[in-house]
N, C-alpha and C positions, 0 to 999 in steps of 0.2 A: 504493500498500499506505498505510493505515495503520499512525502505528509510534506505541510506546508515551510517554506525556506524559514520564515518571520515566525515559529510560531515560540512562547514562552521560555517556550524549554530549549529550544538553540540560541537565542536569544540569550536566555542564561547562563548556557554555558559554552557559550558564546569562544571561548580561549582553553575550553576542557583539550586535553592532552597527556593517552594513554598510550602514549609511546605506537599506538596505531589509528590508524585513523576507520577500521571499523570496529574498534573495540570505541572509541569517538563519538561515531555515527548509535550505536545499541546506547549511550550510558546516556546516548539525550532522552532515547524511542521509552528507551525504562520508562524515563524522567514525566514522559508528557501520559506511558500509560497505565500509572504507578500514581499518576495526579490526578488523571482523570475520574480514575475509583478510587481514593485512598483507601476504603477500608476491607479493599475484596482481596482476595492471597493472587498467587502472580503466574495462573493459570487461571485465574476468572479476571485479572485484570488484563490480558493478553491477546490476542487479538489468534489462536489456534495455536494449535500443539507445537507448529516448529518458530513459532515466537514465542512459547511457550520457554522449549527448548533453548533456544535461544536466548534467554531472557538464562535460567541458570545455567552454563555455563560462563556469560558472561562474568556473576557471584560465584563463579569456580574457580576462579584466574586465581594464582596461587602473586603473582607479581603486581597485582591490586593491591592498592590500599585504597581504606577508607575515601580518606583524604583528599589520596587523592582523587579521586572521583565529587567531594565533595567543593574544593577546593575552589574551579571559578565559580560557585552556585556563593563558598564567602566571600568569595570577591567584588562578584556579582552584588551582594548587597550593601554589602558596602560601598561599594558605586549609589546607590542609591540614601543611602543614611549623607551617604557629605553634602547630597541635593537638601536638605534640612534641618534644620537649626533647631527640632528640638528634632526624636530616636525616641515614645518610650518600647521596653521592652520588659514587656511582661508578662506575667506567670504564675502557675499558678502550686507551687514549692513544691507539685512534686516531680516535675523534672525543669531542666534548662540544660 
């Protein structure tokens, strides 16, 4: 399925570099799928068996660290916050 090039995930992860373009694309697609159905399981969020298997292969990469995957998101969040005079970081004390 062809995805819109300017999706929120593509913009959010514009600087992702996991060492392979295929991994970069998979990270963006997985972020889109999981955001569309945030409470769903991976098989329910993905568009069929092939995409589900690809998601699990992506997550099983020993070379990938979760910080490498989230670093572009943190960078994009910081850029958005710099544009604001005040940023509230509201949490419910269960997890931050």
